[in-house]
C-alpha positions as CSV (number, residue, x, y, z in Angstrom):
1,M,-24.6,2.9,3.7
2,F,-23.9,0.2,1.2
3,D,-26.2,-2.7,1.4
4,T,-24.3,-6.0,1.0
5,R,-27.3,-8.4,1.1
6,N,-27.7,-8.7,-2.6
7,V,-24.0,-8.5,-3.7
8,D,-22.6,-11.6,-5.5
9,A,-19.0,-12.6,-5.7
10,R,-18.6,-11.3,-9.2
11,E,-19.7,-7.8,-8.1
12,Y,-17.0,-7.7,-5.4
13,R,-14.4,-8.5,-8.1
14,D,-15.8,-5.7,-10.2
15,I,-14.7,-3.1,-7.6
16,L,-11.1,-4.0,-8.1
17,Y,-10.0,-2.6,-11.5
18,V,-7.5,-0.1,-13.0
19,P,-9.2,3.3,-13.4
20,I,-7.5,4.0,-16.8
21,Q,-6.6,1.3,-19.2
22,G,-3.6,0.7,-21.4
23,S,-0.7,2.9,-22.2
24,F,-1.9,6.0,-20.3
25,F,-1.7,4.2,-17.0
26,L,1.8,3.1,-17.9
27,I,2.7,6.7,-18.7
28,L,1.7,7.8,-15.2
29,I,3.9,5.0,-13.7
30,G,6.7,6.3,-16.0
31,I,6.3,9.8,-14.7
32,L,6.5,8.5,-11.1
33,G,9.7,6.6,-12.1
34,I,11.3,9.7,-13.6
35,L,10.6,11.7,-10.4
36,L,12.1,8.9,-8.4
37,S,15.2,9.0,-10.6
38,L,15.5,12.7,-10.3
39,L,15.1,12.5,-6.6
40,F,18.2,10.4,-6.2
41,I,20.3,12.8,-8.2
42,N,18.8,15.6,-6.0
43,V,17.2,17.6,-8.9
44,V,13.8,17.8,-7.3
45,G,14.7,17.0,-3.7
46,V,14.2,20.7,-2.8
47,A,10.8,20.6,-4.4
48,F,9.6,17.6,-2.3
49,K,10.9,19.2,0.9
50,N,9.1,22.5,0.1
51,L,5.8,20.6,-0.6
52,F,6.0,18.3,2.5
53,P,8.6,19.8,4.8
54,T,7.7,17.4,7.7
55,I,7.3,14.3,5.5
56,G,10.4,14.4,3.3
57,P,11.0,13.4,-0.3
58,L,10.5,9.7,0.2
59,G,7.3,10.4,2.0
60,I,5.8,12.3,-1.0
61,L,7.0,9.5,-3.3
62,L,5.2,7.0,-1.1
63,I,2.0,9.1,-1.3
64,L,2.2,9.2,-5.1
65,A,2.9,5.5,-5.3
66,T,0.0,4.8,-2.9
67,C,-2.3,6.8,-5.2
68,L,-1.3,4.6,-8.1
69,I,-1.6,1.3,-6.2
70,G,-4.8,2.5,-4.4
71,S,-6.4,3.4,-7.7
72,Y,-7.1,-0.3,-8.2
73,V,-9.5,-0.4,-5.1
74,N,-13.0,1.1,-4.9
75,I,-15.0,1.1,-1.7
76,P,-18.8,0.6,-2.3
77,I,-21.0,3.4,-0.9
78,K,-24.5,3.3,-2.4
79,R,-26.6,1.9,-5.1
80,Y,-28.6,3.9,-7.7
81,K,-31.4,2.6,-9.9
82,S,-30.2,3.1,-13.4
83,L,-32.6,4.4,-16.1
84,H,-30.7,2.6,-18.8
85,P,-29.3,-1.0,-19.3
86,T,-25.9,-1.3,-17.7
87,I,-23.0,-2.8,-19.6
88,R,-20.9,-5.4,-17.9
89,M,-17.7,-6.8,-19.3
90,G,-17.4,-10.6,-19.2
91,Y,-14.4,-12.7,-20.0
92,V,-14.1,-16.1,-21.6
93,T,-10.8,-18.0,-21.8
94,A,-10.2,-20.6,-24.5
95,F,-6.8,-22.2,-25.5
96,G,-5.0,-20.0,-23.0
97,V,-6.4,-16.7,-24.4
98,T,-8.9,-14.5,-22.6
99,Y,-11.5,-12.6,-24.6
100,P,-13.5,-9.7,-23.3
101,I,-17.2,-10.0,-24.0
102,P,-19.4,-7.0,-23.2
103,S,-23.0,-7.7,-22.3
104,L,-26.1,-5.9,-21.2
105,R,-27.4,-6.7,-17.7
106,I,-31.0,-7.8,-17.8
107,G,-33.7,-7.3,-15.1
108,L,-33.3,-4.5,-12.5
109,Y,-30.6,-2.1,-13.7
110,E,-28.4,-0.7,-10.9
111,T,-25.3,1.5,-10.7
112,L,-23.0,1.1,-7.8
113,L,-21.4,4.3,-6.4
114,A,-18.0,3.7,-4.9
115,I,-15.0,5.8,-3.8
116,N,-11.5,5.2,-5.1
117,I,-8.7,4.9,-2.6
118,G,-5.9,6.3,-4.7
119,G,-8.0,8.9,-6.5
120,A,-10.1,10.3,-3.6
121,I,-9.2,9.1,-0.1
122,V,-5.4,9.5,-0.3
123,P,-5.5,12.9,-2.0
124,T,-8.2,14.2,0.4
125,A,-6.2,13.1,3.4
126,T,-3.1,14.6,2.0
127,S,-4.9,17.9,1.3
128,A,-6.3,18.0,4.8
129,Y,-2.8,17.6,6.2
130,L,-1.4,20.4,4.0
131,M,-4.3,22.7,5.0
132,A,-3.7,21.9,8.7
133,K,0.0,22.9,8.3
134,S,-0.8,26.0,6.2
135,T,-3.8,27.7,8.0
136,S,-2.7,31.2,6.9
137,I,-3.6,30.5,3.3
138,I,-6.8,28.6,3.8
139,P,-8.9,31.4,2.3
140,N,-6.7,31.3,-0.8
141,I,-7.1,27.5,-1.0
142,V,-10.9,27.8,-0.7
143,V,-11.1,30.3,-3.6
144,A,-8.6,28.4,-5.7
145,T,-10.5,25.1,-5.1
146,A,-13.8,26.8,-6.1
147,I,-12.2,28.1,-9.3
148,V,-10.8,24.7,-10.3
149,A,-14.1,23.0,-9.5
150,I,-16.0,25.4,-11.8
151,I,-13.4,24.9,-14.6
152,V,-13.4,21.1,-14.3
153,K,-17.2,21.0,-14.1
154,S,-17.5,23.0,-17.3
155,F,-15.2,20.5,-19.1
156,S,-16.7,17.3,-17.6
157,R,-18.9,15.1,-19.8
158,P,-21.1,12.1,-18.9
159,V,-20.2,9.1,-21.0
160,K,-22.7,6.2,-21.0
161,G,-21.3,3.0,-19.7
162,A,-18.2,4.7,-18.3
163,G,-19.0,7.6,-16.0
164,I,-18.0,11.3,-15.9
165,I,-15.0,12.0,-18.0
166,V,-12.6,15.0,-17.8
167,P,-9.7,15.8,-20.1
168,A,-6.6,14.7,-18.2
169,L,-4.7,18.0,-18.7
170,I,-7.5,20.3,-17.5
171,P,-7.1,19.7,-13.7
172,P,-3.3,20.2,-13.6
173,L,-3.3,23.2,-15.8
174,A,-6.1,24.8,-13.8
175,A,-4.4,24.0,-10.5
176,A,-1.1,25.4,-11.7
177,S,-2.7,28.7,-12.8
178,V,-4.6,29.3,-9.6
179,G,-1.6,28.1,-7.5
180,I,0.6,30.8,-9.2
181,L,-2.0,33.5,-9.0
182,L,-3.4,32.9,-5.5
183,G,-0.7,30.9,-3.8
184,G,1.3,33.7,-2.3
185,G,4.4,32.1,-0.8
186,Y,2.9,28.6,-1.1
187,P,1.8,28.2,-4.7
188,H,2.6,24.5,-4.6
189,I,0.3,23.8,-1.7
190,V,-2.5,25.8,-3.3
191,A,-2.0,24.0,-6.5
192,Y,-2.1,20.5,-4.9
193,V,-5.2,21.1,-2.8
194,S,-7.2,22.9,-5.4
195,G,-6.1,20.5,-8.1
196,T,-7.2,17.4,-6.2
197,I,-10.2,18.6,-4.2
198,G,-11.4,20.9,-7.0
199,T,-11.3,18.0,-9.4
200,L,-13.2,15.7,-7.1
201,I,-15.9,18.4,-6.6
202,G,-16.1,19.5,-10.2
203,A,-15.9,16.1,-11.9
204,D,-17.7,13.8,-9.4
205,L,-19.6,15.4,-6.6
206,L,-21.3,18.0,-8.8
207,N,-22.3,15.3,-11.2
208,L,-23.8,12.8,-8.8
209,H,-27.3,13.6,-10.0
210,K,-26.3,12.2,-13.5
211,I,-25.6,8.7,-12.2
212,P,-29.0,7.2,-13.1
213,Q,-28.5,8.3,-16.7
214,L,-25.0,6.8,-17.2
215,G,-25.9,3.2,-17.6
216,A,-22.6,2.2,-15.9
217,P,-22.3,-0.8,-13.6
218,I,-19.9,1.2,-11.3
219,V,-19.3,4.9,-10.9
220,S,-16.3,5.7,-8.7
221,I,-15.5,9.0,-7.1
222,G,-11.9,9.8,-8.0
223,G,-11.8,6.8,-10.3
224,A,-12.0,6.4,-14.0
225,G,-12.5,9.8,-15.7
226,A,-10.9,11.8,-12.9
227,F,-8.0,9.9,-11.5
228,D,-5.5,10.8,-14.2
229,G,-6.3,14.5,-13.7
230,I,-6.0,14.3,-9.9
231,F,-2.6,12.4,-10.1
232,L,-1.2,14.9,-12.7
233,A,-2.3,17.8,-10.5
234,G,-0.2,16.4,-7.7
235,I,2.8,16.1,-10.1
236,M,2.2,19.7,-11.2
237,A,2.3,20.9,-7.6
238,V,5.7,19.3,-7.2
239,L,7.0,21.0,-10.3
240,I,5.7,24.3,-9.1
241,A,7.5,23.8,-5.8
242,F,10.7,23.2,-7.7
């Protein structure tokens, strides 16, 4: 479990951050806005109902919105001793302008392992729900998830100071492919579960042993480096359903 005895207030603030910075995060918000617009003119309403027949279209939109909002929050799990100095971004405000100042931490280097709510907890809970409602295709889901995990693992790269990074389009494209090939009558469900769980396994869980070499202050499961791919995999599942 996470030991809170030596955590200062600044470290608590550091677990609340946007997993992907700048314009790309705005693009994801824009995609969600487009889906919302299409929903109200009933273009993708059928797709939402096919993906979550008991939740409804507004329910799936709520899930996607929760993923975006929840991506700001990371729950601490464990500390690792880092083999390299960790880079921490500091901020100084002068004359009303805030300037980022990266700095190396001195002393005992540590990396905090956390789990992202929007990129890991919400997609995992959603996948568990879909599997519980689609028990007949669980073998297909398992095989598809394994394939996506292998593909994502092969493309994942450790980036010092940041974490494990995966190209954003790899998870949704892999999920769409296995969903169509192995999905049977439920390609959208296979695409969603394999795209989210497969990415978490391939990008994060299979790379946990690399944490001490990353030199990052925080490494989040389902966070930076994987969140964009997981979110887009969910979008791809909706498109396949349509």
